[in-house]
C-alpha positions as CSV (number, residue, x, y, z in Angstrom):
1,X,78.2,188.2,92.3
2,X,81.9,188.4,91.4
3,X,84.3,190.5,93.3
4,X,87.5,192.2,91.7
5,X,90.0,195.0,91.3
6,X,90.9,197.7,88.8
7,X,94.3,197.6,88.0
8,X,94.9,200.5,85.6
9,X,96.7,199.4,82.5
10,X,99.4,197.6,84.5
11,X,99.6,193.8,84.2
12,X,102.3,194.4,87.2
13,X,99.9,195.6,89.5
14,X,97.8,193.1,88.7
15,X,100.0,190.5,89.2
16,X,101.0,192.1,92.8
17,X,97.3,192.5,93.8
18,X,94.8,190.2,92.1
19,X,95.2,187.0,94.4
20,X,92.1,186.1,96.0
21,X,89.8,188.3,93.9
22,X,87.5,186.8,91.2
23,X,88.1,189.4,88.4
24,X,90.4,192.1,87.3
25,X,89.4,195.2,85.1
26,X,92.0,196.5,82.9
27,X,92.4,199.8,81.4
28,X,92.8,199.6,77.6
29,X,93.4,202.2,74.6
30,X,94.4,205.3,76.6
31,X,97.2,206.5,74.3
32,X,98.4,203.1,74.0
33,X,97.8,200.3,71.4
34,X,95.7,197.3,72.9
35,X,97.7,194.9,70.5
36,X,100.8,196.1,72.4
37,X,99.7,194.1,75.5
38,X,101.3,190.8,76.4
39,X,98.5,188.9,76.1
40,X,100.2,185.6,76.6
41,X,101.2,186.9,80.5
42,X,97.5,188.5,80.7
43,X,95.8,185.1,79.7
44,X,98.2,183.1,82.1
45,X,97.6,185.4,85.0
46,X,93.8,184.8,84.8
47,X,94.0,181.4,84.4
48,X,96.6,180.9,87.4
49,X,94.1,183.1,89.6
50,X,91.0,181.5,87.8
51,X,89.7,185.1,87.2
52,X,87.6,186.4,84.9
53,X,88.3,189.9,82.8
54,X,86.6,193.1,82.4
55,X,88.2,196.3,80.5
56,X,87.8,199.9,80.8
57,X,87.8,201.8,77.6
58,X,89.8,205.0,77.4
59,X,89.0,207.3,80.5
60,X,89.4,210.7,78.4
61,X,87.6,209.8,75.1
62,X,84.2,211.2,75.2
63,X,80.8,209.3,73.7
64,X,79.8,212.4,71.6
65,X,80.6,215.7,70.0
66,X,78.5,217.9,67.7
67,X,80.8,216.8,64.9
68,X,79.4,213.6,62.7
69,X,82.7,212.7,61.3
70,X,84.6,212.8,65.0
71,X,81.6,210.9,66.2
72,X,82.0,208.1,63.4
73,X,85.8,208.2,64.2
74,X,85.3,207.8,68.1
75,X,82.7,204.7,67.2
76,X,85.2,202.9,65.3
77,X,87.9,203.4,67.5
78,X,85.9,202.2,70.4
79,X,84.7,199.1,68.2
80,X,88.3,198.2,67.5
81,X,88.9,198.0,71.4
82,X,85.9,196.1,72.0
83,X,86.9,193.5,69.3
84,X,90.4,193.4,71.3
85,X,88.7,193.0,74.3
86,X,86.1,190.0,72.9
87,X,89.2,188.6,71.4
88,X,90.9,188.0,75.1
89,X,87.6,186.8,76.8
90,X,86.7,190.1,78.5
91,X,83.0,189.8,79.8
92,X,82.1,193.7,80.4
93,X,83.6,196.9,78.9
94,X,83.3,200.1,81.0
95,X,82.5,203.4,79.3
96,X,82.5,206.9,80.7
97,X,79.5,208.7,79.9
98,X,80.7,211.8,79.0
99,X,79.9,214.3,75.9
100,X,82.0,217.5,74.6
101,X,79.3,219.6,76.3
102,X,77.0,217.4,78.6
103,X,74.7,220.1,79.2
104,X,73.8,220.6,75.7
105,X,70.3,219.0,75.3
106,X,70.4,218.9,71.5
107,X,73.2,216.4,71.9
108,X,71.3,214.2,73.9
109,X,69.8,212.1,71.1
110,X,72.9,212.0,69.3
111,X,74.6,210.5,72.5
112,X,71.9,207.9,72.7
113,X,72.3,207.0,69.1
114,X,76.4,206.5,69.9
115,X,75.8,204.7,73.1
116,X,73.6,202.3,71.7
117,X,76.0,201.8,68.4
118,X,78.9,201.2,71.0
119,X,76.8,198.9,72.9
120,X,76.0,196.9,69.8
121,X,79.5,196.7,69.0
122,X,80.3,195.1,72.2
123,X,77.5,192.5,71.6
124,X,79.2,191.8,68.3
125,X,82.4,191.3,70.1
126,X,80.6,189.1,72.7
127,X,81.5,191.8,75.6
128,X,78.5,193.5,77.5
129,X,79.0,197.2,77.5
130,X,78.2,199.2,80.8
131,X,78.1,203.0,81.0
132,X,79.8,204.6,84.1
133,X,78.6,207.6,85.6
134,X,81.0,210.5,85.8
135,X,79.0,213.6,86.3
136,X,81.3,214.8,89.0
137,X,83.5,215.4,86.1
138,X,83.6,218.4,83.9
139,X,82.4,216.3,80.3
140,X,80.1,213.7,82.6
141,X,76.6,213.4,81.9
142,X,74.3,214.3,85.3
143,X,73.1,211.3,87.1
144,X,69.8,211.4,85.8
145,X,70.2,212.1,82.5
146,X,72.7,209.2,82.3
147,X,70.1,207.0,83.7
148,X,67.3,207.9,81.2
149,X,69.8,207.5,78.6
150,X,70.8,204.2,79.5
151,X,67.0,202.9,80.0
152,X,66.3,204.5,76.5
153,X,68.9,202.9,74.7
154,X,68.8,199.2,77.0
155,X,72.3,199.7,78.2
156,X,73.7,198.2,81.3
157,X,75.2,200.6,83.9
158,X,78.6,200.8,85.9
159,X,77.7,202.3,89.0
160,X,80.5,204.2,90.3
161,X,79.1,204.8,93.9
162,X,82.1,207.2,94.8
163,X,81.3,209.3,91.6
164,X,77.9,209.6,92.3
165,X,78.7,210.5,96.1
166,X,80.9,213.3,94.6
167,X,78.0,214.6,92.4
168,X,75.3,214.8,95.0
169,X,75.9,213.2,98.2
170,X,74.3,210.2,99.7
171,X,71.2,211.5,98.3
172,X,72.4,211.1,94.8
173,X,73.4,207.4,95.4
174,X,70.0,206.8,96.8
175,X,68.0,208.7,94.0
176,X,69.9,206.9,91.3
177,X,69.6,203.3,92.7
178,X,65.8,203.9,93.7
179,X,65.1,204.9,89.9
180,X,67.9,202.8,88.0
181,X,69.3,200.1,90.1
182,X,67.8,197.6,88.2
183,X,70.2,198.7,85.0
184,X,73.2,198.2,87.2
185,X,75.2,195.2,85.9
186,X,78.6,196.7,87.3
187,X,80.0,198.6,90.3
188,X,82.8,200.5,91.0
189,X,83.3,200.5,94.6
190,X,85.5,202.9,97.0
191,X,84.7,205.6,99.5
192,X,85.2,209.2,99.3
193,X,84.9,212.5,101.3
194,X,83.4,215.8,100.0
195,X,86.7,217.5,99.5
196,X,87.5,215.3,96.6
197,X,87.5,212.0,94.2
198,X,90.1,210.3,96.2
199,X,89.2,206.7,96.0
200,X,89.6,205.8,99.4
201,X,89.2,202.2,101.4
202,X,85.7,201.7,102.5
203,X,85.4,202.9,106.0
204,X,87.7,206.1,105.2
205,X,85.1,208.1,103.7
206,X,81.6,209.5,104.0
207,X,79.5,207.2,101.7
208,X,76.8,205.2,103.5
209,X,77.1,201.8,101.7
210,X,74.0,200.8,103.8
211,X,71.9,202.7,101.1
212,X,73.7,200.8,98.4
213,X,73.1,197.5,100.2
214,X,69.3,198.4,100.9
215,X,68.3,199.0,97.2
216,X,70.5,196.2,95.2
217,X,69.2,193.5,97.5
218,X,69.3,191.0,94.4
219,X,72.5,192.1,93.2
220,X,74.3,189.3,91.0
221,X,76.6,191.2,88.8
222,X,80.3,192.5,89.0
223,X,81.9,194.5,91.6
224,X,85.5,195.9,90.9
225,X,87.1,197.5,94.0
226,X,88.7,200.8,92.7
227,X,90.9,202.0,95.6
228,X,94.2,203.9,94.7
229,X,96.7,201.6,96.5
230,X,98.7,198.9,96.0
231,X,98.5,197.7,99.8
232,X,96.6,194.2,99.3
233,X,95.4,194.1,103.2
234,X,93.7,197.5,102.4
235,X,92.2,196.1,99.2
236,X,90.9,193.0,100.7
237,X,89.6,194.6,103.6
238,X,87.4,197.0,101.2
239,X,86.3,193.7,99.5
240,X,85.1,192.2,102.3
241,X,83.3,195.1,103.7
242,X,81.7,195.2,100.3
243,X,80.7,191.6,100.4
244,X,79.5,192.2,103.9
245,X,77.3,195.0,102.7
246,X,76.0,193.1,99.4
247,X,75.8,189.7,100.6
248,X,74.8,190.6,104.4
């Protein structure tokens, strides 16, 4: 298991916080050209820390719409981002599982086609695509729908524990991992309370991480701490708590 840290799109934050972590997850393509990223600095940082790289594809870009031309443009843009990610050695790319109307069942076969095509673009670039659950958001597919579509398309999952909790509580975490835990390749870990998606340090919220440990007993993927702070001791504390749960 590799344990890392999300850093948004900031190499400055990565430089301040990555010490001691195995990987960083860098956000790309959200209104900015990834070619503007200082790749020399990025590669130097990764080499200095002996860390691997994952990327997060644009947060606000949906995967599918009812318009074929827009879907083609989305696929083209994601392909460009994945090619860039592959060029800097990224191992995985996180994609939010979203649709313009996630409750439109007619769009689900189109979502599957679009997801499979984006995953193929990742494979061509040498990057594993992992689709993330965001069913607590307006455009996010519900947990079970995302799991079914990921299985149908043989796409790996980035399971965001806090997002699942916000959507359906600890029972939602349990159900998803019981049904689709074998698809999980990447984890986003943080704590949460029912009042909001606050990305708290572990122990500060209401999530039962024992559920995660019980259902991912042989997990050997990647984990990214996604806590909204630059306080390194807090980040390291969450990392150690996660390691304790998953490595026992």
